[in-house]
RODRENMI-30609 format. One record per residue (C-alpha): chain; x, y, z. Coordinates in Angstrom, 2 decimals. Example, Ala and Ser with C-alpha at 12.3 -4.5 7.8 and 13.67 -1.06 7.14 Angstrom:
RODRENMI-30609
koldren unit:A east:12.30 north:-4.50 up:7.80
koldren unit:A east:13.67 north:-1.06 up:7.14
***
This chain:
RODRENMI-30609
koldren unit:A east:0.01 north:0.00 up:-0.08
koldren unit:A east:2.13 north:2.93 up:-1.25
koldren unit:A east:2.12 north:6.11 up:0.83
koldren unit:A east:0.38 north:8.55 up:-1.62
koldren unit:A east:-2.91 north:6.97 up:-3.40
koldren unit:A east:-4.41 north:9.32 up:-5.96
koldren unit:A east:-6.93 north:11.95 up:-4.96
koldren unit:A east:-9.92 north:10.16 up:-6.80
koldren unit:A east:-13.56 north:11.11 up:-6.28
koldren unit:A east:-15.39 north:10.54 up:-3.04
koldren unit:A east:-16.38 north:6.97 up:-2.47
koldren unit:A east:-20.01 north:6.51 up:-1.38
koldren unit:A east:-20.57 north:5.66 up:2.34
koldren unit:A east:-22.51 north:2.11 up:1.66
koldren unit:A east:-19.81 north:1.16 up:-0.92
koldren unit:A east:-22.24 north:0.75 up:-3.63
koldren unit:A east:-20.69 north:0.16 up:-7.28
koldren unit:A east:-21.97 north:1.50 up:-10.47
koldren unit:A east:-24.32 north:-0.83 up:-12.37
koldren unit:A east:-21.79 north:-0.97 up:-15.22
koldren unit:A east:-19.13 north:-2.27 up:-13.22
koldren unit:A east:-21.42 north:-5.01 up:-11.26
koldren unit:A east:-22.34 north:-5.97 up:-14.93
koldren unit:A east:-18.81 north:-7.21 up:-15.39
koldren unit:A east:-18.68 north:-9.24 up:-12.29
koldren unit:A east:-17.98 north:-12.96 up:-13.33
koldren unit:A east:-16.46 north:-12.14 up:-16.71
koldren unit:A east:-12.93 north:-12.62 up:-15.21
koldren unit:A east:-11.78 north:-14.40 up:-11.96
koldren unit:A east:-12.14 north:-12.78 up:-8.65
koldren unit:A east:-9.56 north:-12.48 up:-5.94
koldren unit:A east:-9.23 north:-11.09 up:-2.29
koldren unit:A east:-6.37 north:-9.22 up:-0.89
koldren unit:A east:-6.11 north:-8.68 up:2.85
koldren unit:A east:-3.73 north:-5.99 up:4.21
koldren unit:A east:-2.17 north:-6.78 up:7.57
koldren unit:A east:-0.72 north:-3.18 up:8.64
koldren unit:A east:1.40 north:-4.39 up:11.64
koldren unit:A east:5.06 north:-4.62 up:11.59
koldren unit:A east:7.39 north:-5.20 up:14.55
koldren unit:A east:9.78 north:-2.64 up:13.25
koldren unit:A east:9.75 north:-0.33 up:10.12
koldren unit:A east:12.12 north:-1.21 up:7.47
koldren unit:A east:14.15 north:2.05 up:6.28
koldren unit:A east:13.12 north:1.76 up:2.73
koldren unit:A east:9.50 north:0.75 up:3.03
koldren unit:A east:6.66 north:3.42 up:2.39
koldren unit:A east:3.82 north:0.71 up:2.71
koldren unit:A east:0.85 north:1.62 up:4.91
koldren unit:A east:2.33 north:-0.16 up:8.21
koldren unit:A east:2.22 north:0.63 up:11.78
koldren unit:A east:4.31 north:-0.50 up:14.84
koldren unit:A east:2.76 north:-1.17 up:18.12
koldren unit:A east:4.17 north:2.26 up:19.38
koldren unit:A east:2.38 north:3.98 up:16.77
koldren unit:A east:-0.93 north:2.40 up:17.17
koldren unit:A east:-1.25 north:3.05 up:20.66
koldren unit:A east:-4.96 north:1.93 up:21.60
koldren unit:A east:-5.68 north:0.05 up:18.14
koldren unit:A east:-5.44 north:-3.42 up:18.73
koldren unit:A east:-5.32 north:-6.67 up:16.57
koldren unit:A east:-8.74 north:-7.74 up:17.70
koldren unit:A east:-10.23 north:-4.52 up:16.56
koldren unit:A east:-8.40 north:-5.02 up:13.19
koldren unit:A east:-9.89 north:-8.54 up:12.95
koldren unit:A east:-13.58 north:-7.40 up:13.63
koldren unit:A east:-13.28 north:-4.64 up:11.32
koldren unit:A east:-11.92 north:-7.07 up:8.57
koldren unit:A east:-14.80 north:-9.35 up:9.13
koldren unit:A east:-17.23 north:-6.55 up:8.92
koldren unit:A east:-15.79 north:-5.31 up:5.50
koldren unit:A east:-16.06 north:-9.03 up:4.26
koldren unit:A east:-19.74 north:-8.87 up:5.13
koldren unit:A east:-19.92 north:-5.40 up:3.35
koldren unit:A east:-18.42 north:-6.88 up:0.20
koldren unit:A east:-20.92 north:-9.67 up:0.41
koldren unit:A east:-23.65 north:-7.42 up:0.05
koldren unit:A east:-22.12 north:-4.90 up:-2.34
koldren unit:A east:-21.00 north:-7.49 up:-4.77
koldren unit:A east:-23.92 north:-10.34 up:-4.37
koldren unit:A east:-23.03 north:-12.54 up:-7.24
koldren unit:A east:-19.36 north:-12.84 up:-7.26
koldren unit:A east:-17.87 north:-15.83 up:-8.56
koldren unit:A east:-15.77 north:-18.08 up:-5.87
koldren unit:A east:-12.42 north:-16.47 up:-5.07
koldren unit:A east:-9.60 north:-17.89 up:-7.15
koldren unit:A east:-6.95 north:-16.34 up:-5.09
koldren unit:A east:-6.24 north:-14.99 up:-1.47
koldren unit:A east:-3.34 north:-13.09 up:-0.52
koldren unit:A east:-2.45 north:-11.99 up:2.97
koldren unit:A east:0.21 north:-8.88 up:2.66
koldren unit:A east:1.26 north:-6.11 up:4.56
koldren unit:A east:2.96 north:-5.24 up:6.67
koldren unit:A east:3.59 north:-8.56 up:8.45
koldren unit:A east:0.61 north:-11.12 up:8.28
koldren unit:A east:2.45 north:-13.46 up:10.34
koldren unit:A east:2.48 north:-11.27 up:13.39
koldren unit:A east:-1.26 north:-12.33 up:13.41
koldren unit:A east:-1.96 north:-15.34 up:15.20
koldren unit:A east:-2.51 north:-18.30 up:12.73
koldren unit:A east:-5.97 north:-18.70 up:14.39
koldren unit:A east:-6.80 north:-15.17 up:13.16
koldren unit:A east:-5.65 north:-15.61 up:9.44
koldren unit:A east:-7.61 north:-18.95 up:9.63
koldren unit:A east:-10.67 north:-17.07 up:11.10
koldren unit:A east:-10.54 north:-14.30 up:8.15
koldren unit:A east:-10.02 north:-17.07 up:5.55
koldren unit:A east:-12.91 north:-19.12 up:6.75
koldren unit:A east:-15.04 north:-15.82 up:6.57
koldren unit:A east:-14.01 north:-15.21 up:3.03
koldren unit:A east:-14.92 north:-18.96 up:2.18
koldren unit:A east:-18.09 north:-18.65 up:3.74
koldren unit:A east:-18.78 north:-15.17 up:2.01
koldren unit:A east:-17.84 north:-16.00 up:-1.58
koldren unit:A east:-16.51 north:-19.55 up:-1.68
koldren unit:A east:-13.31 north:-20.76 up:-2.90
koldren unit:A east:-12.51 north:-22.56 up:-6.25
koldren unit:A east:-11.20 north:-26.05 up:-5.85
koldren unit:A east:-7.80 north:-25.06 up:-6.93
koldren unit:A east:-7.61 north:-21.61 up:-5.19
koldren unit:A east:-4.11 north:-20.15 up:-4.27
koldren unit:A east:-3.97 north:-18.90 up:-0.66
koldren unit:A east:-0.68 north:-16.96 up:0.06
koldren unit:A east:0.57 north:-15.33 up:2.94
koldren unit:A east:3.53 north:-13.17 up:3.30
koldren unit:A east:5.98 north:-13.81 up:6.02
koldren unit:A east:9.18 north:-12.43 up:7.53
koldren unit:A east:11.73 north:-15.03 up:8.67
koldren unit:A east:12.18 north:-13.49 up:11.94
koldren unit:A east:8.52 north:-13.33 up:12.96
koldren unit:A east:7.13 north:-16.90 up:11.95
koldren unit:A east:7.63 north:-20.28 up:13.86
koldren unit:A east:7.26 north:-23.87 up:12.92
koldren unit:A east:4.09 north:-24.25 up:14.86
koldren unit:A east:2.49 north:-21.09 up:13.12
koldren unit:A east:3.56 north:-22.50 up:9.62
koldren unit:A east:2.03 north:-26.03 up:10.81
koldren unit:A east:-1.22 north:-24.02 up:11.76
koldren unit:A east:-1.35 north:-21.78 up:8.40
koldren unit:A east:-0.95 north:-24.92 up:6.13
koldren unit:A east:-3.48 north:-26.80 up:8.11
koldren unit:A east:-6.12 north:-23.97 up:7.73
koldren unit:A east:-5.78 north:-23.96 up:3.97
koldren unit:A east:-2.95 north:-21.45 up:3.29
koldren unit:A east:-1.12 north:-23.24 up:0.54
koldren unit:A east:1.49 north:-20.92 up:-0.68
koldren unit:A east:4.12 north:-18.81 up:1.40
koldren unit:A east:6.29 north:-15.63 up:0.20
koldren unit:A east:9.44 north:-15.02 up:2.38
koldren unit:A east:10.81 north:-11.41 up:2.66
koldren unit:A east:14.46 north:-12.75 up:2.16
koldren unit:A east:15.88 north:-9.28 up:0.45
koldren unit:A east:19.57 north:-10.15 up:0.76
koldren unit:A east:22.03 north:-12.93 up:2.00
koldren unit:A east:24.51 north:-10.09 up:2.87
koldren unit:A east:24.29 north:-8.95 up:6.41
koldren unit:A east:25.36 north:-5.41 up:5.87
koldren unit:A east:22.99 north:-4.85 up:3.05
koldren unit:A east:20.07 north:-6.23 up:5.49
koldren unit:A east:21.33 north:-3.68 up:8.07
koldren unit:A east:21.30 north:-0.84 up:5.47
koldren unit:A east:17.56 north:-2.01 up:4.69
koldren unit:A east:16.90 north:-2.31 up:8.33
koldren unit:A east:15.81 north:-5.86 up:8.08
koldren unit:A east:16.07 north:-7.56 up:11.37
koldren unit:A east:16.36 north:-11.28 up:10.04
koldren unit:A east:19.96 north:-12.98 up:9.58
koldren unit:A east:20.58 north:-14.86 up:6.48
koldren unit:A east:20.56 north:-18.05 up:8.29
koldren unit:A east:17.16 north:-17.39 up:9.70
koldren unit:A east:15.85 north:-17.64 up:5.99
koldren unit:A east:17.20 north:-21.13 up:5.45
koldren unit:A east:15.72 north:-22.35 up:8.82
koldren unit:A east:12.32 north:-20.78 up:7.85
koldren unit:A east:12.13 north:-22.15 up:4.53
koldren unit:A east:12.86 north:-25.57 up:5.97
koldren unit:A east:10.17 north:-25.11 up:8.55
koldren unit:A east:7.67 north:-24.20 up:5.80
koldren unit:A east:8.63 north:-27.49 up:3.72
koldren unit:A east:8.10 north:-29.64 up:7.10
koldren unit:A east:4.79 north:-27.88 up:7.32
koldren unit:A east:3.72 north:-29.20 up:4.04
koldren unit:A east:4.14 north:-26.21 up:1.76
koldren unit:A east:4.96 north:-27.12 up:-1.72
koldren unit:A east:4.87 north:-23.64 up:-3.20
koldren unit:A east:7.36 north:-21.27 up:-1.51
koldren unit:A east:8.55 north:-17.86 up:-2.96
koldren unit:A east:11.42 north:-15.72 up:-1.72
koldren unit:A east:11.64 north:-11.96 up:-2.43
koldren unit:A east:15.08 north:-10.27 up:-3.25
koldren unit:A east:15.99 north:-6.53 up:-3.55
koldren unit:A east:18.84 north:-5.48 up:-5.72
koldren unit:A east:20.72 north:-2.08 up:-6.03
koldren unit:A east:20.96 north:-1.26 up:-2.19
koldren unit:A east:23.68 north:1.32 up:-1.76
koldren unit:A east:26.93 north:-0.60 up:-0.78
koldren unit:A east:25.87 north:-3.82 up:-2.34
koldren unit:A east:28.51 north:-5.06 up:-4.73
koldren unit:A east:27.99 north:-7.11 up:-7.92
koldren unit:A east:29.52 north:-10.26 up:-6.17
koldren unit:A east:27.45 north:-9.73 up:-3.07
koldren unit:A east:24.37 north:-9.83 up:-5.16
koldren unit:A east:25.53 north:-12.70 up:-6.99
koldren unit:A east:25.81 north:-14.27 up:-3.54
koldren unit:A east:22.24 north:-13.30 up:-2.69
koldren unit:A east:20.76 north:-14.89 up:-5.91
koldren unit:A east:22.80 north:-18.11 up:-5.55
koldren unit:A east:21.55 north:-18.25 up:-2.00
koldren unit:A east:18.00 north:-17.97 up:-2.95
koldren unit:A east:18.32 north:-20.72 up:-5.63
koldren unit:A east:19.93 north:-22.83 up:-2.98
koldren unit:A east:16.88 north:-22.91 up:-1.13
koldren unit:A east:14.90 north:-24.42 up:-4.01
koldren unit:A east:11.86 north:-22.38 up:-3.95
koldren unit:A east:9.23 north:-22.52 up:-6.64
koldren unit:A east:9.05 north:-18.61 up:-7.08
koldren unit:A east:11.76 north:-16.03 up:-6.73
koldren unit:A east:11.05 north:-12.20 up:-7.10
koldren unit:A east:13.70 north:-9.71 up:-7.62
koldren unit:A east:12.93 north:-6.01 up:-7.14
koldren unit:A east:15.18 north:-3.07 up:-7.72
koldren unit:A east:15.20 north:-0.84 up:-4.64
koldren unit:A east:13.09 north:2.22 up:-4.78
koldren unit:A east:14.02 north:5.04 up:-2.79
koldren unit:A east:10.68 north:6.54 up:-1.79
koldren unit:A east:10.32 north:10.00 up:-0.54
koldren unit:A east:9.69 north:10.20 up:3.16
koldren unit:A east:11.16 north:7.04 up:4.16
koldren unit:A east:14.20 north:6.78 up:6.54
koldren unit:A east:16.39 north:5.52 up:3.74
koldren unit:A east:15.54 north:8.58 up:1.66
koldren unit:A east:16.59 north:10.90 up:4.59
koldren unit:A east:19.88 north:8.81 up:5.05
koldren unit:A east:20.76 north:9.45 up:1.17
koldren unit:A east:19.50 north:13.23 up:1.51
koldren unit:A east:21.98 north:13.59 up:4.54
koldren unit:A east:24.79 north:12.00 up:2.57
koldren unit:A east:25.31 north:9.27 up:4.97
koldren unit:A east:25.04 north:6.63 up:2.26
koldren unit:A east:25.21 north:6.88 up:-1.44
koldren unit:A east:22.22 north:6.82 up:-3.61
koldren unit:A east:20.72 north:4.42 up:-6.12
koldren unit:A east:22.54 north:3.95 up:-9.38
koldren unit:A east:20.59 north:2.87 up:-12.33
koldren unit:A east:23.16 north:1.51 up:-14.32
koldren unit:A east:24.23 north:-0.66 up:-11.34
koldren unit:A east:20.53 north:-1.89 up:-11.01
koldren unit:A east:20.50 north:-2.81 up:-15.04
koldren unit:A east:23.68 north:-4.65 up:-14.61
koldren unit:A east:22.39 north:-6.59 up:-11.65
koldren unit:A east:18.96 north:-7.12 up:-13.14
koldren unit:A east:20.67 north:-8.96 up:-16.27
koldren unit:A east:22.77 north:-10.85 up:-13.70
koldren unit:A east:19.68 north:-12.31 up:-11.91
koldren unit:A east:17.88 north:-13.14 up:-15.10
koldren unit:A east:21.21 north:-14.92 up:-16.31
koldren unit:A east:21.56 north:-17.18 up:-13.05
koldren unit:A east:17.65 north:-17.62 up:-12.56
koldren unit:A east:17.61 north:-18.84 up:-16.06
koldren unit:A east:20.33 north:-21.19 up:-15.81
koldren unit:A east:19.02 north:-22.59 up:-12.58
koldren unit:A east:15.45 north:-23.40 up:-14.52
koldren unit:A east:13.47 north:-20.45 up:-13.61
koldren unit:A east:11.63 north:-18.77 up:-16.13
koldren unit:A east:10.57 north:-15.06 up:-16.01
koldren unit:A east:6.90 north:-14.50 up:-16.45
koldren unit:A east:6.55 north:-10.68 up:-15.51
koldren unit:A east:9.71 north:-8.36 up:-15.34
koldren unit:A east:10.52 north:-9.07 up:-11.76
koldren unit:A east:9.29 north:-12.59 up:-11.15
koldren unit:A east:10.58 north:-15.89 up:-12.16
koldren unit:A east:8.96 north:-19.30 up:-11.60
koldren unit:A east:10.23 north:-22.96 up:-11.62
koldren unit:A east:7.12 north:-23.74 up:-13.73
koldren unit:A east:4.06 north:-22.14 up:-15.16
koldren unit:A east:2.01 north:-23.85 up:-12.35
koldren unit:A east:4.05 north:-21.74 up:-9.71
koldren unit:A east:3.52 north:-18.31 up:-11.20
koldren unit:A east:1.85 north:-16.30 up:-8.52
koldren unit:A east:-1.77 north:-16.24 up:-9.70
koldren unit:A east:-2.84 north:-13.32 up:-7.56
koldren unit:A east:-0.17 north:-11.02 up:-8.92
koldren unit:A east:-1.05 north:-12.42 up:-12.37
koldren unit:A east:-4.75 north:-11.27 up:-11.55
koldren unit:A east:-3.42 north:-7.71 up:-10.89
koldren unit:A east:-1.36 north:-7.73 up:-14.10
koldren unit:A east:-4.20 north:-9.02 up:-16.27
koldren unit:A east:-6.89 north:-6.65 up:-14.91
koldren unit:A east:-8.75 north:-9.05 up:-13.20
koldren unit:A east:-11.12 north:-8.23 up:-10.09
koldren unit:A east:-10.31 north:-8.18 up:-6.66
koldren unit:A east:-11.62 north:-6.80 up:-3.16
koldren unit:A east:-8.93 north:-5.42 up:-1.02
koldren unit:A east:-9.63 north:-5.60 up:2.77
koldren unit:A east:-7.94 north:-3.78 up:5.59
koldren unit:A east:-6.64 north:-0.01 up:6.14
koldren unit:A east:-5.42 north:1.56 up:2.98
koldren unit:A east:-6.17 north:-1.60 up:0.64
koldren unit:A east:-7.04 north:-1.13 up:-2.91
koldren unit:A east:-9.66 north:-2.85 up:-4.88
koldren unit:A east:-10.87 north:-3.31 up:-8.55
koldren unit:A east:-14.22 north:-4.28 up:-9.97
koldren unit:A east:-15.43 north:-3.42 up:-13.59
koldren unit:A east:-13.35 north:-0.44 up:-14.16
koldren unit:A east:-13.69 north:0.90 up:-10.69
koldren unit:A east:-10.83 north:1.33 up:-8.44
koldren unit:A east:-11.15 north:2.31 up:-4.69
koldren unit:A east:-8.93 north:2.48 up:-1.69
koldren unit:A east:-9.81 north:2.31 up:1.91
koldren unit:A east:-8.91 north:5.01 up:4.57
koldren unit:A east:-5.17 north:4.43 up:5.80
koldren unit:A east:-5.28 north:4.29 up:9.79
koldren unit:A east:-6.42 north:1.28 up:11.47
koldren unit:A east:-8.46 north:3.25 up:13.89
koldren unit:A east:-10.48 north:5.24 up:11.19
koldren unit:A east:-10.78 north:2.15 up:9.33
koldren unit:A east:-12.44 north:0.32 up:12.36
koldren unit:A east:-14.45 north:3.42 up:13.17
koldren unit:A east:-16.18 north:3.56 up:9.85
koldren unit:A east:-17.04 north:-0.04 up:9.74
koldren unit:A east:-18.52 north:0.10 up:13.33
koldren unit:A east:-20.72 north:2.81 up:12.19
koldren unit:A east:-22.04 north:0.90 up:9.39
koldren unit:A east:-20.20 north:2.71 up:6.38
koldren unit:A east:-17.87 north:1.54 up:3.88
koldren unit:A east:-14.04 north:2.19 up:4.68
koldren unit:A east:-13.43 north:3.30 up:1.13
koldren unit:A east:-12.14 north:6.89 up:1.14
koldren unit:A east:-12.10 north:7.67 up:-2.64
koldren unit:A east:-12.24 north:5.95 up:-5.94
koldren unit:A east:-11.79 north:6.15 up:-9.57
koldren unit:A east:-14.16 north:5.25 up:-12.54
koldren unit:A east:-11.86 north:4.53 up:-15.25
koldren unit:A east:-12.71 north:5.46 up:-18.71
koldren unit:A east:-12.15 north:3.35 up:-21.99
koldren unit:A east:-8.89 north:5.08 up:-22.76
koldren unit:A east:-7.44 north:4.69 up:-19.20
koldren unit:A east:-8.22 north:1.16 up:-19.09
koldren unit:A east:-6.63 north:0.70 up:-22.44
koldren unit:A east:-3.54 north:2.48 up:-21.46
koldren unit:A east:-3.47 north:0.38 up:-18.01
koldren unit:A east:-3.77 north:-2.72 up:-20.04
koldren unit:A east:-0.82 north:-2.04 up:-22.10
koldren unit:A east:1.20 north:-0.89 up:-19.18
koldren unit:A east:0.30 north:-4.28 up:-17.33
koldren unit:A east:0.25 north:-6.95 up:-19.94
koldren unit:A east:3.42 north:-5.55 up:-21.61
koldren unit:A east:5.48 north:-6.79 up:-18.55
koldren unit:A east:4.39 north:-10.29 up:-18.97
koldren unit:A east:6.45 north:-12.86 up:-20.72
koldren unit:A east:3.05 north:-13.88 up:-22.48
koldren unit:A east:2.79 north:-10.38 up:-23.50
koldren unit:A east:0.01 north:-8.33 up:-25.06
koldren unit:A east:-2.04 north:-9.29 up:-27.99
koldren unit:A east:-0.91 north:-6.95 up:-30.80
koldren unit:A east:-4.52 north:-6.52 up:-32.24
koldren unit:A east:-5.78 north:-4.54 up:-29.08
koldren unit:A east:-3.44 north:-1.89 up:-30.11
koldren unit:A east:-4.43 north:0.93 up:-32.78
koldren unit:A east:-2.65 north:0.72 up:-36.16
koldren unit:A east:-0.36 north:3.57 up:-35.15
koldren unit:A east:0.91 north:1.60 up:-32.05
koldren unit:A east:1.40 north:-1.53 up:-34.13
koldren unit:A east:3.90 north:0.34 up:-36.44
koldren unit:A east:5.56 north:1.70 up:-33.25
koldren unit:A east:6.08 north:-2.06 up:-32.27
koldren unit:A east:8.06 north:-2.57 up:-35.57
koldren unit:A east:10.40 north:0.01 up:-34.64
koldren unit:A east:10.74 north:-1.43 up:-31.13
koldren unit:A east:11.81 north:-4.42 up:-32.82
koldren unit:A east:14.46 north:-3.06 up:-34.79
koldren unit:A east:15.66 north:-1.35 up:-31.49
koldren unit:A east:15.85 north:-4.75 up:-29.87
koldren unit:A east:13.32 north:-3.94 up:-27.29
koldren unit:A east:10.68 north:-6.23 up:-28.55
koldren unit:A east:10.93 north:-9.84 up:-29.64
koldren unit:A east:10.41 north:-10.02 up:-33.54
koldren unit:A east:9.19 north:-13.71 up:-33.59
koldren unit:A east:6.53 north:-12.77 up:-30.78
koldren unit:A east:5.27 north:-9.80 up:-33.08
koldren unit:A east:5.05 north:-12.22 up:-36.06
koldren unit:A east:2.85 north:-14.36 up:-33.93
koldren unit:A east:0.58 north:-11.42 up:-33.01
koldren unit:A east:2.22 north:-10.82 up:-29.50
koldren unit:A east:3.96 north:-7.77 up:-27.90
koldren unit:A east:6.71 north:-9.33 up:-25.75
koldren unit:A east:9.70 north:-7.60 up:-24.13
koldren unit:A east:13.33 north:-8.68 up:-24.83
koldren unit:A east:15.72 north:-8.65 up:-22.01
koldren unit:A east:16.93 north:-5.19 up:-23.26
koldren unit:A east:13.31 north:-4.10 up:-23.37
koldren unit:A east:12.40 north:-5.27 up:-19.76
koldren unit:A east:15.07 north:-2.82 up:-18.64
koldren unit:A east:13.16 north:-0.15 up:-20.60
koldren unit:A east:9.72 north:-1.27 up:-20.08
koldren unit:A east:8.38 north:2.12 up:-18.99
koldren unit:A east:9.71 north:3.47 up:-22.31
koldren unit:A east:8.16 north:0.97 up:-24.17
koldren unit:A east:4.68 north:1.55 up:-22.89
koldren unit:A east:4.99 north:5.30 up:-23.22
koldren unit:A east:5.74 north:4.76 up:-26.83
koldren unit:A east:2.85 north:2.55 up:-27.23
koldren unit:A east:0.46 north:4.56 up:-25.61
koldren unit:A east:1.43 north:8.09 up:-26.39
koldren unit:A east:-1.04 north:10.41 up:-28.25
koldren unit:A east:0.39 north:10.15 up:-31.42
koldren unit:A east:-0.22 north:6.26 up:-31.52
koldren unit:A east:-3.78 north:6.13 up:-29.98
***
């Protein structure tokens, strides 16, 4: 949940969606995101909507659980004919700061309200330092079948710069405990480009992640968000800033090593050991599917309407206790905006974008991008717009050229 959502228009207090949006329900899969805003400490690079116990004061996790249950009931009324959930994702924050019984309670409520498909993907994020073997056993037993660990790095000084509390060895233990609990879909997240990280240290982190034999690996370039502790340290000159060229070299190394280890990229920052282990929940975002985001600051999308909840857990709970929607504001997306967003998101996928959704001018631009080495020539001949490795490094540029006023 980034720190600055768009302004949007005031959301209705009853949560009602436009009839046009409701008519699209069922046309694509439906998922649920549950935002858990609690963290033991705040990482220096993070600008997500998270709170430590000192910041929350009187707001308790028990109040949070009750409020999310109330929002689930609201969602059931607002979207009464939603298809069974194909994905559920507990994100944060640190979902594993909740008791496993509380996550099980929320999953049970979602299942009773909407149903789950037989093969539903149910994911929880977990920080290695805040999850136990007993908790992993309980999560797996209640129906969570995929876990994503925030590894970030295998280098102690890099973890320190990022204000991560765990040690590299704890990640190894946590993955082993997840396997013992019965998880056969494990993901680890890495961050590259941290100030002070050498190319060889980044290689070590990638190799350490591969050695864990997870089914999925994400590698994200460090972004220095305004207002974070990391941004302040860079501004004061305590540490160096982020170097774009350094990050590009590290991305290329990640793709080389992960490909050699049998992981295939399926989105610019994500690799999986097989198509079946791609993150179906994240693919739903990139493919423009529908989802309801529960919790403080969570974002949702149904039928071209995007809305976001109030950010503070106390305000979130108060709105629901009063019988109101926690949504702060929303955007009703026009056809042009939906087209741009489709291009923006689907071009990032290894499966690419269907070329025939582009206007003739943009398809001509695709041919130019092929000659510049940014789009795959064979894919374009087959009717797909697919980025090359160089194109992945310049994905934003490709999107701008395919969606500029001159080609739409």
